[in-house]
C-alpha positions as protocol buffer text, in pm:
chain_id: "A"
residue {
  index: 1
  type: MET
  ca { x: -2229 y: 776 z: 1394 }
}
residue {
  index: 2
  type: LYS
  ca { x: -2276 y: 590 z: 1067 }
}
residue {
  index: 3
  type: TYR
  ca { x: -1913 y: 661 z: 957 }
}
residue {
  index: 4
  type: LYS
  ca { x: -1677 y: 519 z: 1219 }
}
residue {
  index: 5
  type: VAL
  ca { x: -1358 y: 596 z: 1018 }
}
residue {
  index: 6
  type: ILE
  ca { x: -1260 y: 905 z: 817 }
}
residue {
  index: 7
  type: VAL
  ca { x: -969 y: 882 z: 577 }
}
residue {
  index: 8
  type: LEU
  ca { x: -822 y: 1205 z: 448 }
}
residue {
  index: 9
  type: ASP
  ca { x: -585 y: 1286 z: 164 }
}
residue {
  index: 10
  type: LEU
  ca { x: -356 y: 1574 z: 267 }
}
residue {
  index: 11
  type: ASP
  ca { x: -251 y: 1804 z: -20 }
}
residue {
  index: 12
  type: GLY
  ca { x: -553 y: 1975 z: -179 }
}
residue {
  index: 13
  type: THR
  ca { x: -792 y: 1809 z: 69 }
}
residue {
  index: 14
  type: LEU
  ca { x: -709 y: 1842 z: 440 }
}
residue {
  index: 15
  type: THR
  ca { x: -461 y: 2126 z: 390 }
}
residue {
  index: 16
  type: ASN
  ca { x: -538 y: 2452 z: 222 }
}
residue {
  index: 17
  type: SER
  ca { x: -326 y: 2614 z: -50 }
}
residue {
  index: 18
  type: ALA
  ca { x: -74 y: 2731 z: 214 }
}
residue {
  index: 19
  type: LYS
  ca { x: -37 y: 2362 z: 317 }
}
residue {
  index: 20
  type: GLU
  ca { x: -203 y: 2443 z: 654 }
}
residue {
  index: 21
  type: VAL
  ca { x: -478 y: 2265 z: 853 }
}
residue {
  index: 22
  type: THR
  ca { x: -710 y: 2549 z: 961 }
}
residue {
  index: 23
  type: PRO
  ca { x: -833 y: 2578 z: 1324 }
}
residue {
  index: 24
  type: ARG
  ca { x: -1192 y: 2502 z: 1215 }
}
residue {
  index: 25
  type: THR
  ca { x: -1084 y: 2188 z: 1031 }
}
residue {
  index: 26
  type: LYS
  ca { x: -873 y: 2074 z: 1325 }
}
residue {
  index: 27
  type: LYS
  ca { x: -1161 y: 2126 z: 1572 }
}
residue {
  index: 28
  type: ALA
  ca { x: -1411 y: 1939 z: 1348 }
}
residue {
  index: 29
  type: LEU
  ca { x: -1182 y: 1638 z: 1335 }
}
residue {
  index: 30
  type: GLN
  ca { x: -1103 y: 1647 z: 1705 }
}
residue {
  index: 31
  type: ASP
  ca { x: -1475 y: 1666 z: 1779 }
}
residue {
  index: 32
  type: TYR
  ca { x: -1526 y: 1360 z: 1556 }
}
residue {
  index: 33
  type: MET
  ca { x: -1251 y: 1170 z: 1742 }
}
residue {
  index: 34
  type: GLU
  ca { x: -1403 y: 1273 z: 2075 }
}
residue {
  index: 35
  type: ALA
  ca { x: -1732 y: 1115 z: 1954 }
}
residue {
  index: 36
  type: GLY
  ca { x: -1546 y: 784 z: 1896 }
}
residue {
  index: 37
  type: GLY
  ca { x: -1437 y: 814 z: 1531 }
}
residue {
  index: 38
  type: LYS
  ca { x: -1097 y: 719 z: 1398 }
}
residue {
  index: 39
  type: VAL
  ca { x: -899 y: 934 z: 1159 }
}
residue {
  index: 40
  type: VAL
  ca { x: -660 y: 805 z: 895 }
}
residue {
  index: 41
  type: LEU
  ca { x: -424 y: 1019 z: 693 }
}
residue {
  index: 42
  type: ALA
  ca { x: -369 y: 867 z: 345 }
}
residue {
  index: 43
  type: SER
  ca { x: -113 y: 1031 z: 123 }
}
residue {
  index: 44
  type: GLY
  ca { x: 148 y: 961 z: -138 }
}
residue {
  index: 45
  type: ARG
  ca { x: 387 y: 1144 z: 97 }
}
residue {
  index: 46
  type: PRO
  ca { x: 650 y: 944 z: 290 }
}
residue {
  index: 47
  type: THR
  ca { x: 592 y: 895 z: 663 }
}
residue {
  index: 48
  type: PHE
  ca { x: 837 y: 1181 z: 741 }
}
residue {
  index: 49
  type: GLY
  ca { x: 606 y: 1420 z: 550 }
}
residue {
  index: 50
  type: ILE
  ca { x: 284 y: 1304 z: 715 }
}
residue {
  index: 51
  type: MET
  ca { x: 384 y: 1284 z: 1081 }
}
residue {
  index: 52
  type: PRO
  ca { x: 386 y: 1661 z: 1148 }
}
residue {
  index: 53
  type: VAL
  ca { x: 21 y: 1675 z: 1040 }
}
residue {
  index: 54
  type: ALA
  ca { x: -69 y: 1366 z: 1244 }
}
residue {
  index: 55
  type: ARG
  ca { x: 87 y: 1527 z: 1553 }
}
residue {
  index: 56
  type: GLU
  ca { x: -91 y: 1854 z: 1491 }
}
residue {
  index: 57
  type: LEU
  ca { x: -429 y: 1670 z: 1487 }
}
residue {
  index: 58
  type: GLY
  ca { x: -335 y: 1471 z: 1796 }
}
residue {
  index: 59
  type: LEU
  ca { x: -348 y: 1136 z: 1622 }
}
residue {
  index: 60
  type: PRO
  ca { x: -76 y: 964 z: 1826 }
}
residue {
  index: 61
  type: GLY
  ca { x: -295 y: 997 z: 2138 }
}
residue {
  index: 62
  type: ARG
  ca { x: -622 y: 905 z: 1972 }
}
residue {
  index: 63
  type: GLU
  ca { x: -558 y: 578 z: 1791 }
}
residue {
  index: 64
  type: GLY
  ca { x: -503 y: 744 z: 1457 }
}
residue {
  index: 65
  type: TYR
  ca { x: -339 y: 585 z: 1158 }
}
residue {
  index: 66
  type: ILE
  ca { x: -121 y: 677 z: 859 }
}
residue {
  index: 67
  type: LEU
  ca { x: -119 y: 533 z: 509 }
}
residue {
  index: 68
  type: ALA
  ca { x: 212 y: 659 z: 376 }
}
residue {
  index: 69
  type: PHE
  ca { x: 320 y: 606 z: 14 }
}
residue {
  index: 70
  type: ASN
  ca { x: -48 y: 556 z: -75 }
}
residue {
  index: 71
  type: GLY
  ca { x: -56 y: 267 z: 171 }
}
residue {
  index: 72
  type: GLY
  ca { x: 285 y: 112 z: 97 }
}
residue {
  index: 73
  type: ASN
  ca { x: 340 y: 173 z: 471 }
}
residue {
  index: 74
  type: ILE
  ca { x: 53 y: 149 z: 719 }
}
residue {
  index: 75
  type: ILE
  ca { x: 144 y: 297 z: 1055 }
}
residue {
  index: 76
  type: ASP
  ca { x: -27 y: 296 z: 1399 }
}
residue {
  index: 77
  type: CYS
  ca { x: 37 y: 652 z: 1520 }
}
residue {
  index: 78
  type: ALA
  ca { x: -3 y: 563 z: 1889 }
}
residue {
  index: 79
  type: SER
  ca { x: 272 y: 302 z: 1895 }
}
residue {
  index: 80
  type: GLY
  ca { x: 463 y: 394 z: 1584 }
}
residue {
  index: 81
  type: ARG
  ca { x: 429 y: 30 z: 1477 }
}
residue {
  index: 82
  type: VAL
  ca { x: 436 y: -54 z: 1108 }
}
residue {
  index: 83
  type: LEU
  ca { x: 125 y: -269 z: 1046 }
}
residue {
  index: 84
  type: TYR
  ca { x: 202 y: -332 z: 677 }
}
residue {
  index: 85
  type: GLN
  ca { x: 483 y: -258 z: 437 }
}
residue {
  index: 86
  type: LYS
  ca { x: 564 y: -346 z: 73 }
}
residue {
  index: 87
  type: LYS
  ca { x: 871 y: -253 z: -133 }
}
residue {
  index: 88
  type: LEU
  ca { x: 933 y: -225 z: -505 }
}
residue {
  index: 89
  type: MET
  ca { x: 1112 y: -516 z: -678 }
}
residue {
  index: 90
  type: PRO
  ca { x: 1490 y: -471 z: -674 }
}
residue {
  index: 91
  type: GLY
  ca { x: 1529 y: -380 z: -1045 }
}
residue {
  index: 92
  type: THR
  ca { x: 1242 y: -132 z: -1059 }
}
residue {
  index: 93
  type: PRO
  ca { x: 1419 y: 188 z: -960 }
}
residue {
  index: 94
  type: ALA
  ca { x: 1684 y: 140 z: -1231 }
}
residue {
  index: 95
  type: ALA
  ca { x: 1418 y: 65 z: -1493 }
}
residue {
  index: 96
  type: ALA
  ca { x: 1214 y: 366 z: -1392 }
}
residue {
  index: 97
  type: ALA
  ca { x: 1528 y: 586 z: -1406 }
}
residue {
  index: 98
  type: ARG
  ca { x: 1600 y: 472 z: -1761 }
}
residue {
  index: 99
  type: MET
  ca { x: 1242 y: 556 z: -1866 }
}
residue {
  index: 100
  type: ALA
  ca { x: 1259 y: 893 z: -1691 }
}
residue {
  index: 101
  type: LYS
  ca { x: 1564 y: 985 z: -1901 }
}
residue {
  index: 102
  type: GLU
  ca { x: 1396 y: 855 z: -2217 }
}
residue {
  index: 103
  type: TYR
  ca { x: 1081 y: 1057 z: -2165 }
}
residue {
  index: 104
  type: GLY
  ca { x: 1244 y: 1376 z: -2032 }
}
residue {
  index: 105
  type: LEU
  ca { x: 1123 y: 1341 z: -1673 }
}
residue {
  index: 106
  type: GLY
  ca { x: 1287 y: 1386 z: -1337 }
}
residue {
  index: 107
  type: ILE
  ca { x: 1294 y: 1103 z: -1086 }
}
residue {
  index: 108
  type: LEU
  ca { x: 1329 y: 1081 z: -710 }
}
residue {
  index: 109
  type: THR
  ca { x: 1291 y: 844 z: -418 }
}
residue {
  index: 110
  type: TYR
  ca { x: 1333 y: 882 z: -40 }
}
residue {
  index: 111
  type: THR
  ca { x: 1556 y: 783 z: 243 }
}
residue {
  index: 112
  type: GLU
  ca { x: 1407 y: 813 z: 594 }
}
residue {
  index: 113
  type: GLU
  ca { x: 1485 y: 1184 z: 609 }
}
residue {
  index: 114
  type: ALA
  ca { x: 1574 y: 1309 z: 260 }
}
residue {
  index: 115
  type: ILE
  ca { x: 1465 y: 1312 z: -102 }
}
residue {
  index: 116
  type: ILE
  ca { x: 1735 y: 1182 z: -337 }
}
residue {
  index: 117
  type: THR
  ca { x: 1755 y: 1272 z: -703 }
}
residue {
  index: 118
  type: GLU
  ca { x: 1994 y: 1362 z: -985 }
}
residue {
  index: 119
  type: LYS
  ca { x: 1812 y: 1695 z: -1044 }
}
residue {
  index: 120
  type: PRO
  ca { x: 1752 y: 1882 z: -725 }
}
residue {
  index: 121
  type: GLU
  ca { x: 1688 y: 2202 z: -917 }
}
residue {
  index: 122
  type: ASP
  ca { x: 1386 y: 2052 z: -1102 }
}
residue {
  index: 123
  type: VAL
  ca { x: 1084 y: 2272 z: -1020 }
}
residue {
  index: 124
  type: TYR
  ca { x: 860 y: 1969 z: -959 }
}
residue {
  index: 125
  type: ILE
  ca { x: 1110 y: 1802 z: -735 }
}
residue {
  index: 126
  type: GLN
  ca { x: 1128 y: 2125 z: -535 }
}
residue {
  index: 127
  type: LYS
  ca { x: 749 y: 2103 z: -505 }
}
residue {
  index: 128
  type: GLU
  ca { x: 777 y: 1761 z: -349 }
}
residue {
  index: 129
  type: ALA
  ca { x: 1052 y: 1884 z: -113 }
}
residue {
  index: 130
  type: PHE
  ca { x: 831 y: 2181 z: -6 }
}
residue {
  index: 131
  type: ILE
  ca { x: 525 y: 1959 z: 51 }
}
residue {
  index: 132
  type: ASN
  ca { x: 716 y: 1715 z: 270 }
}
residue {
  index: 133
  type: LYS
  ca { x: 952 y: 1973 z: 436 }
}
residue {
  index: 134
  type: MET
  ca { x: 1241 y: 1741 z: 341 }
}
residue {
  index: 135
  type: PRO
  ca { x: 1592 y: 1829 z: 229 }
}
residue {
  index: 136
  type: VAL
  ca { x: 1700 y: 1722 z: -119 }
}
residue {
  index: 137
  type: LYS
  ca { x: 2023 y: 1528 z: -163 }
}
residue {
  index: 138
  type: LYS
  ca { x: 2189 y: 1529 z: -506 }
}
residue {
  index: 139
  type: ILE
  ca { x: 2320 y: 1193 z: -626 }
}
residue {
  index: 140
  type: GLY
  ca { x: 2510 y: 1093 z: -934 }
}
residue {
  index: 141
  type: ASP
  ca { x: 2349 y: 809 z: -1130 }
}
residue {
  index: 142
  type: PHE
  ca { x: 2008 y: 723 z: -987 }
}
residue {
  index: 143
  type: ALA
  ca { x: 2003 y: 370 z: -1134 }
}
residue {
  index: 144
  type: SER
  ca { x: 2333 y: 266 z: -977 }
}
residue {
  index: 145
  type: TYR
  ca { x: 2281 y: 455 z: -648 }
}
residue {
  index: 146
  type: VAL
  ca { x: 1935 y: 321 z: -553 }
}
residue {
  index: 147
  type: THR
  ca { x: 2024 y: -39 z: -474 }
}
residue {
  index: 148
  type: PHE
  ca { x: 1849 y: -39 z: -138 }
}
residue {
  index: 149
  type: PRO
  ca { x: 1475 y: -130 z: -93 }
}
residue {
  index: 150
  type: VAL
  ca { x: 1231 y: 158 z: -160 }
}
residue {
  index: 151
  type: THR
  ca { x: 854 y: 178 z: -154 }
}
residue {
  index: 152
  type: LYS
  ca { x: 809 y: 438 z: -426 }
}
residue {
  index: 153
  type: CYS
  ca { x: 976 y: 614 z: -713 }
}
residue {
  index: 154
  type: LEU
  ca { x: 826 y: 946 z: -822 }
}
residue {
  index: 155
  type: LEU
  ca { x: 874 y: 1072 z: -1177 }
}
residue {
  index: 156
  type: THR
  ca { x: 815 y: 1444 z: -1234 }
}
residue {
  index: 157
  type: GLY
  ca { x: 754 y: 1667 z: -1533 }
}
residue {
  index: 158
  type: ASP
  ca { x: 532 y: 1883 z: -1743 }
}
residue {
  index: 159
  type: PRO
  ca { x: 173 y: 1758 z: -1713 }
}
residue {
  index: 160
  type: ALA
  ca { x: 133 y: 1685 z: -2083 }
}
residue {
  index: 161
  type: ILE
  ca { x: 453 y: 1480 z: -2089 }
}
residue {
  index: 162
  type: ALA
  ca { x: 368 y: 1308 z: -1762 }
}
residue {
  index: 163
  type: GLU
  ca { x: 24 y: 1207 z: -1894 }
}
residue {
  index: 164
  type: ARG
  ca { x: 171 y: 1037 z: -2198 }
}
residue {
  index: 165
  type: ALA
  ca { x: 457 y: 883 z: -1998 }
}
residue {
  index: 166
  type: GLU
  ca { x: 219 y: 736 z: -1737 }
}
residue {
  index: 167
  type: LYS
  ca { x: 61 y: 504 z: -1990 }
}
residue {
  index: 168
  type: LEU
  ca { x: 390 y: 399 z: -2153 }
}
residue {
  index: 169
  type: ILE
  ca { x: 560 y: 334 z: -1815 }
}
residue {
  index: 170
  type: ARG
  ca { x: 267 y: 127 z: -1699 }
}
residue {
  index: 171
  type: GLU
  ca { x: 283 y: -85 z: -2014 }
}
residue {
  index: 172
  type: ARG
  ca { x: 659 y: -128 z: -1997 }
}
residue {
  index: 173
  type: LEU
  ca { x: 689 y: -207 z: -1629 }
}
residue {
  index: 174
  type: GLY
  ca { x: 390 y: -443 z: -1652 }
}
residue {
  index: 175
  type: HIS
  ca { x: 300 y: -703 z: -1391 }
}
residue {
  index: 176
  type: GLY
  ca { x: 411 y: -636 z: -1038 }
}
residue {
  index: 177
  type: HIS
  ca { x: 368 y: -256 z: -1045 }
}
residue {
  index: 178
  type: ASN
  ca { x: 102 y: 9 z: -996 }
}
residue {
  index: 179
  type: VAL
  ca { x: 170 y: 322 z: -1203 }
}
residue {
  index: 180
  type: PHE
  ca { x: -55 y: 632 z: -1175 }
}
residue {
  index: 181
  type: ARG
  ca { x: -50 y: 1010 z: -1154 }
}
residue {
  index: 182
  type: SER
  ca { x: -120 y: 1161 z: -811 }
}
residue {
  index: 183
  type: GLU
  ca { x: -93 y: 1512 z: -955 }
}
residue {
  index: 184
  type: PRO
  ca { x: -85 y: 1614 z: -1320 }
}
residue {
  index: 185
  type: TYR
  ca { x: 298 y: 1649 z: -1294 }
}
residue {
  index: 186
  type: PHE
  ca { x: 370 y: 1345 z: -1069 }
}
residue {
  index: 187
  type: VAL
  ca { x: 382 y: 982 z: -1192 }
}
residue {
  index: 188
  type: GLU
  ca { x: 406 y: 736 z: -906 }
}
residue {
  index: 189
  type: VAL
  ca { x: 564 y: 395 z: -947 }
}
residue {
  index: 190
  type: MET
  ca { x: 444 y: 164 z: -666 }
}
residue {
  index: 191
  type: PRO
  ca { x: 436 y: -208 z: -599 }
}
residue {
  index: 192
  type: LYS
  ca { x: 137 y: -397 z: -737 }
}
residue {
  index: 193
  type: GLY
  ca { x: -151 y: -410 z: -486 }
}
residue {
  index: 194
  type: ILE
  ca { x: -67 y: -73 z: -338 }
}
residue {
  index: 195
  type: ASP
  ca { x: -319 y: 199 z: -384 }
}
residue {
  index: 196
  type: LYS
  ca { x: -535 y: 381 z: -128 }
}
residue {
  index: 197
  type: ALA
  ca { x: -838 y: 152 z: -160 }
}
residue {
  index: 198
  type: GLN
  ca { x: -649 y: -178 z: -126 }
}
residue {
  index: 199
  type: SER
  ca { x: -451 y: -40 z: 166 }
}
residue {
  index: 200
  type: LEU
  ca { x: -766 y: 81 z: 340 }
}
residue {
  index: 201
  type: GLY
  ca { x: -903 y: -267 z: 297 }
}
residue {
  index: 202
  type: ARG
  ca { x: -610 y: -401 z: 495 }
}
residue {
  index: 203
  type: LEU
  ca { x: -650 y: -138 z: 765 }
}
residue {
  index: 204
  type: LEU
  ca { x: -1029 y: -185 z: 795 }
}
residue {
  index: 205
  type: ALA
  ca { x: -979 y: -562 z: 839 }
}
residue {
  index: 206
  type: TYR
  ca { x: -734 y: -486 z: 1123 }
}
residue {
  index: 207
  type: LEU
  ca { x: -984 y: -244 z: 1282 }
}
residue {
  index: 208
  type: GLY
  ca { x: -1280 y: -474 z: 1234 }
}
residue {
  index: 209
  type: ARG
  ca { x: -1469 y: -212 z: 1028 }
}
residue {
  index: 210
  type: THR
  ca { x: -1641 y: -233 z: 688 }
}
residue {
  index: 211
  type: PRO
  ca { x: -1622 y: -5 z: 381 }
}
residue {
  index: 212
  type: GLU
  ca { x: -1979 y: 112 z: 451 }
}
residue {
  index: 213
  type: GLN
  ca { x: -1848 y: 261 z: 780 }
}
residue {
  index: 214
  type: LEU
  ca { x: -1581 y: 460 z: 598 }
}
residue {
  index: 215
  type: ALA
  ca { x: -1590 y: 819 z: 474 }
}
residue {
  index: 216
  type: ALA
  ca { x: -1308 y: 916 z: 237 }
}
residue {
  index: 217
  type: PHE
  ca { x: -1204 y: 1265 z: 125 }
}
residue {
  index: 218
  type: GLY
  ca { x: -975 y: 1342 z: -167 }
}
residue {
  index: 219
  type: ASP
  ca { x: -898 y: 1555 z: -470 }
}
residue {
  index: 220
  type: GLY
  ca { x: -632 y: 1384 z: -679 }
}
residue {
  index: 221
  type: PHE
  ca { x: -612 y: 1095 z: -927 }
}
residue {
  index: 222
  type: ASN
  ca { x: -467 y: 866 z: -657 }
}
residue {
  index: 223
  type: ASP
  ca { x: -780 y: 928 z: -447 }
}
residue {
  index: 224
  type: LYS
  ca { x: -1028 y: 782 z: -701 }
}
residue {
  index: 225
  type: THR
  ca { x: -1003 y: 426 z: -582 }
}
residue {
  index: 226
  type: MET
  ca { x: -1067 y: 508 z: -214 }
}
residue {
  index: 227
  type: LEU
  ca { x: -1363 y: 738 z: -297 }
}
residue {
  index: 228
  type: GLU
  ca { x: -1517 y: 447 z: -493 }
}
residue {
  index: 229
  type: TYR
  ca { x: -1440 y: 201 z: -213 }
}
residue {
  index: 230
  type: ALA
  ca { x: -1578 y: 405 z: 79 }
}
residue {
  index: 231
  type: GLY
  ca { x: -1939 y: 414 z: 195 }
}
residue {
  index: 232
  type: LEU
  ca { x: -1914 y: 790 z: 152 }
}
residue {
  index: 233
  type: GLY
  ca { x: -1672 y: 915 z: -107 }
}
residue {
  index: 234
  type: VAL
  ca { x: -1622 y: 1296 z: -83 }
}
residue {
  index: 235
  type: ALA
  ca { x: -1446 y: 1485 z: -362 }
}
residue {
  index: 236
  type: MET
  ca { x: -1324 y: 1836 z: -285 }
}
residue {
  index: 237
  type: GLY
  ca { x: -1460 y: 2129 z: -493 }
}
residue {
  index: 238
  type: ASN
  ca { x: -1103 y: 2172 z: -628 }
}
residue {
  index: 239
  type: ALA
  ca { x: -1073 y: 1802 z: -726 }
}
residue {
  index: 240
  type: GLN
  ca { x: -990 y: 1680 z: -1074 }
}
residue {
  index: 241
  type: GLU
  ca { x: -1313 y: 1627 z: -1274 }
}
residue {
  index: 242
  type: ALA
  ca { x: -1246 y: 1251 z: -1303 }
}
residue {
  index: 243
  type: VAL
  ca { x: -1226 y: 1232 z: -924 }
}
residue {
  index: 244
  type: LYS
  ca { x: -1559 y: 1416 z: -883 }
}
residue {
  index: 245
  type: GLU
  ca { x: -1722 y: 1162 z: -1110 }
}
residue {
  index: 246
  type: SER
  ca { x: -1614 y: 889 z: -867 }
}
residue {
  index: 247
  type: ALA
  ca { x: -1760 y: 1063 z: -562 }
}
residue {
  index: 248
  type: ASP
  ca { x: -2092 y: 1043 z: -379 }
}
residue {
  index: 249
  type: TYR
  ca { x: -2068 y: 1398 z: -252 }
}
residue {
  index: 250
  type: ILE
  ca { x: -1888 y: 1717 z: -367 }
}
residue {
  index: 251
  type: ALA
  ca { x: -1753 y: 1928 z: -82 }
}
residue {
  index: 252
  type: PRO
  ca { x: -1649 y: 2296 z: -93 }
}
residue {
  index: 253
  type: THR
  ca { x: -1285 y: 2349 z: -185 }
}
residue {
  index: 254
  type: ASN
  ca { x: -988 y: 2293 z: 45 }
}
residue {
  index: 255
  type: ASP
  ca { x: -955 y: 2673 z: 72 }
}
residue {
  index: 256
  type: GLU
  ca { x: -1318 y: 2693 z: 186 }
}
residue {
  index: 257
  type: GLU
  ca { x: -1260 y: 2437 z: 465 }
}
residue {
  index: 258
  type: GLY
  ca { x: -1457 y: 2175 z: 279 }
}
residue {
  index: 259
  type: VAL
  ca { x: -1344 y: 1892 z: 506 }
}
residue {
  index: 260
  type: ALA
  ca { x: -1469 y: 2081 z: 815 }
}
residue {
  index: 261
  type: GLN
  ca { x: -1803 y: 2160 z: 655 }
}
residue {
  index: 262
  type: VAL
  ca { x: -1875 y: 1799 z: 559 }
}
residue {
  index: 263
  type: VAL
  ca { x: -1757 y: 1660 z: 897 }
}
residue {
  index: 264
  type: GLU
  ca { x: -1973 y: 1910 z: 1085 }
}
residue {
  index: 265
  type: GLN
  ca { x: -2284 y: 1890 z: 876 }
}
residue {
  index: 266
  type: VAL
  ca { x: -2294 y: 1541 z: 717 }
}
residue {
  index: 267
  type: ILE
  ca { x: -2099 y: 1322 z: 957 }
}
residue {
  index: 268
  type: LEU
  ca { x: -2164 y: 1486 z: 1296 }
}
residue {
  index: 269
  type: GLY
  ca { x: -2510 y: 1605 z: 1182 }
}
residue {
  index: 270
  type: ARG
  ca { x: -2480 y: 1964 z: 1296 }
}
residue {
  index: 271
  type: GLU
  ca { x: -2680 y: 2245 z: 1136 }
}
């Protein structure tokens, strides 16, 4: 096979609107792994929110990998070993919390098994809890509570507000941070050097593979860099238009099993 590694975003890409991996999609990926390919799950989700999907696909027994927090954590599913990890600078959560208040956004981060936030009732924070199947813990003052190392802060709010805030937060946090929207209503604050493309570069070096041997599938703003980086960048039919412009190939939507169709027809070469 030309493409030795497939990397998949989860929400809006691998999973359908019900957040499920369909039997056809699962079989296509398992056939690909049986043929010698490696599968990587790359998501803004924490590890806790990705592992159930990894287990469902059988990645722990097939040398699969996880890029959690957009690659802030790179994990070998077979051994559970963390291959790479990077945290935010100590003062960043407090600074992000002040900006969230100023711009009328919610803010959250994660412990190993829970989402922590001042506003558990926020509709967008509830979306994140649903996606990851994680409980939400209410805390008092985010800035004074989050004094432990974290990989990501997620700011949430109305898409129009989030779009404006993304640019201002990026300017104000400046050097040492990567700020971007993964969804129209999610603004991610990550350490500098952490996005899906740069993290895939680290993983491919570990695996002894090249970008030309990589096929990447995505739909969101945080997938743009990896679609541009991969030998084959596949945008889902439901992807943001800016993401489609970065792709080599447009797949059917996630609700039309677009991943399965491309794996079967383009990567495995089946009619």
